[in-house]
N, C-alpha and C positions, 0 to 999 in steps of 0.2 A: 332401489338404483343409484339414482342422482346423487344419496349419500355416499354411496360407494365409490364412484366416480371425485368426487369431491375430497375424499379423504385421501385419494390416491395423487390427488393433484397436490395437497399439501404435501405430502409424503417426499415428491418431487420438488416441491419448493425449499422443502427443509435440507433437501439433500446437497440442493444447489448453495442454497447459505452454509450450509458444513463445507461444501466445498473452500467458497469463501472464506471461509476463517481459517482454515487451514494453509492457504497460499498467503493469507497476510501474516500470519507467524511464521511463518518459514518456506520463502519464495524459491523454486526448484522446479527442473524442469517437471517432475513427478508431480506435484501439487498443481502444476500450471494444466499438465494431462488432468488432472483433476477437476477443472473449470469444464474443459472438454466433455469429460463423460459425463457430466451432470447437465449439460445444455443440450447435449444430444438426447437425453431420454426425455425430455420435454416433446411431450406431442403439439404438432405445428398445424394439424387439418383447421382446428378453431380459431386461430391466431388470424386479427386481423392485420392488414397491411404493415403496419407502424410497428405491432410486438413482432410480428416474422423478420420484418426488417431490420430491426434492434438485435434479435436473437441472431443471423445470422453475419451482421456487421461485428456481434461479438466472439462468433465462431472463427471468424478470421484474425482479431486481433489476437485470441488466445493461440491461435496457429504462427503467429509471427511470435509470441512470446516464446514457447513452447523449442522452435526454432531457431532461437536468439544466438549469436555467434557469442554475446557476453558472458554466457554460461561456461563456454572454454575458456574465456580470459580468467572468468572466477578461479574455477578449477585450477587453473595453471597458477593463481598467485596461491592457494593454497596449497598446492603441492610446494612450490618452492619456498614459501613459508617454512613448511614443516621441514623441508631440508636444512634450513638455516637453524633451525631451532635444535635440530640431533647433530647436525656437525656446525658447531658456532665458531671452531678454531680456527683462525688464520682467516677473515671472511675479510672480502674487500667490498667496496662499493660496485665491484665488478659482478654479485653475485647475481646471479637470475633473477632472484626475486626483487630486485631494484627494478630490473628494467618491467618485469611482469606487473608490478605495482604501477608504475609510470604509465605502462601499454593503456589498462583499465582506467586509472584516473583520466586519461585524456579521450578514451572513449567516452566516459562521462560526460567529460565537456562537452565533446561534438553533439551526442546526444540532447543535450539541455539547451546547447545553440539551435537545434535543427527541431527541437518536438515547441509544442507549444501550452500554453496552460498549465495545470496540475502537474502535469506529464514531464514536461523541462523543469519544475520545481523540483520533482524526485530525482531527477539525474543531477539538477545543480547541488542537491545534496549529496548525491554519490561522489563527485567531481571535488565538494569540499573536503568530504572525510578521506578522500584520497589524499589529498596535499597533506592532509595533517598525518597518515599513516605513512607518505615518503618520507616526511621529514622526522618522525620519531624512529623509520628503518634505518635513515642515513644515521641519525644519531646512538642507536644500539650500534651500528655495526663500526662507528668511531669513536665509542666508549663515552658517550656525551646524554644518553637516554638508559634508563633500566630498563628491564627485560618488562614489568609490570604497567610501564608508560606502553612499551610497544606493543605489547598483546591487546591495552585497551584499543589503540589506534586503528589497529590492524581488524579487531572484532567490529568495530563501529563502520568502518570502510565496507567491510563484506556484506554486513549487515543491511546497510544502504543501498549496495548493490543490487542483493535480492530483493528489496525491497521495488527498486526499481525497474527492474527488467518485466515484472508481469503489471506494472503499476496500472499502464492504460488496459489489459485483456480483464485486472479486476474492476477498475472503473464501467467499463464494455458491460460485462456479468451482472453486476449489480443491476444496473437498467434492465438489462434484460428479463432479470428474474421481478424486479416489478411490473414489468408487461404483461409477464405471462400470468402473477396473480390478476391483474386487470381482467384480461381476457378469459380468463375461468372463473370470475365473478369471486377470487380469494380474499379474504381481508390483505389490506396492502398497510403492510409496516414494513417499508424498505429500509434496506440498510444504510450505514451512514456513508456518505459522500464528500470527498472534499470539494471546498470552495475554492476559487482559484486567487483570494486576494489574501487570504493570510491563513499559516500554519494553526489558529486557534479557533478557525470554523470550521463548519460542515454543515448538510444538510440533508434530511429524510424527506420521504416520500411517506405520507401516512393518509390513508383513506385517498380523499381528491384533493390534498392540501400539500403545500410545502414547507417543512418546518426548518427553518435557519437557525442552528447555534453558536454560541461565540463563546468560549469560556474565558472566563475574565481572572488574570492572576490575581493570589491576594494582594490585601490592604487596597486592592482600588477599590473606589467606592465605599469605604471604609467596612468592608468584609473581609476579615481575618484569614479565611481559607479559602477567598475566592468564590465568585459565583457564574451562574451559566446564564447569559441571554436567551431570550426565545423569540422569536418571530413567524409568524403564519401568514401564509400566504395562499388565500385561495385559488380555487381551478379557473377565475376568472381574472385571476391575477392581481385581487385588491388583498393590499398586505395590511395585519393587523399591526394594532401597537407593539412594544419592545417590552416584553415580561423578564423581569429580573429573579434569579432562583438561588439565593447563596447558599452556598455548601455548608453542612453543618460540622464538617470536619477536614484534617488535613487528607484522611484516607477518601474523602468525597471526590477532594481536588484530584488526587494520585488516580483515582479510577476512570477521572477525563482525562487526564492526561496520558493514561495506556490506552484508553479509546483512541484518542486524537494520536498516537505515535503511530498506529497502522496505516492514518491515512498520509 
């Protein structure tokens, strides 16, 4: 009987992690709703106060992300940009897409200013990409920027916003899944969590310890393909030595960069 219950709990944990990955790959109201569905499926009767508190906090954060008005602003940018692509003749700077991009970029700036920690950094990336997109857009309308550069800038902007909107919800969901695993005595292999100090760093809860990872770029410390530095911090707060593991190929570095991209 215990084995059956454990297997069921593992399936719920795996489903939650799959929902997180889906929202990391493509932020949308639908993938954010997937986070809510996955967490609502978790049993709460045997959770302690810490696990239950983090679960309910995650559900609240998910609800805010699912109903965020930025989704509508993003859709407006996509819609007006499509109009520009289909009907490019005679377009001026008064085209609705210019205002739509400007409004969404300003919204990213305001949220970066008013948020904290890693969430602020996500919105700051959106704002920076929005400024680039606005410049490329105005350049394309005035004939000084080609369509390829505009497409690249707009794609990066919209992607950054799709990452930023559910950022806090994803962070909270990863924490809630770790607490669920701990409560039901499942092996704890937490998902990557961004660190507040740098975009090349992340942490994972594995067992009762926290592992801090920092990706080191190529040619630093004489490693041609880069490396990853790892430090283990035990449950009592004792930090171990920093260990460095060089990448054996550029593909290994690219895999690390791909993992960091979603953070």
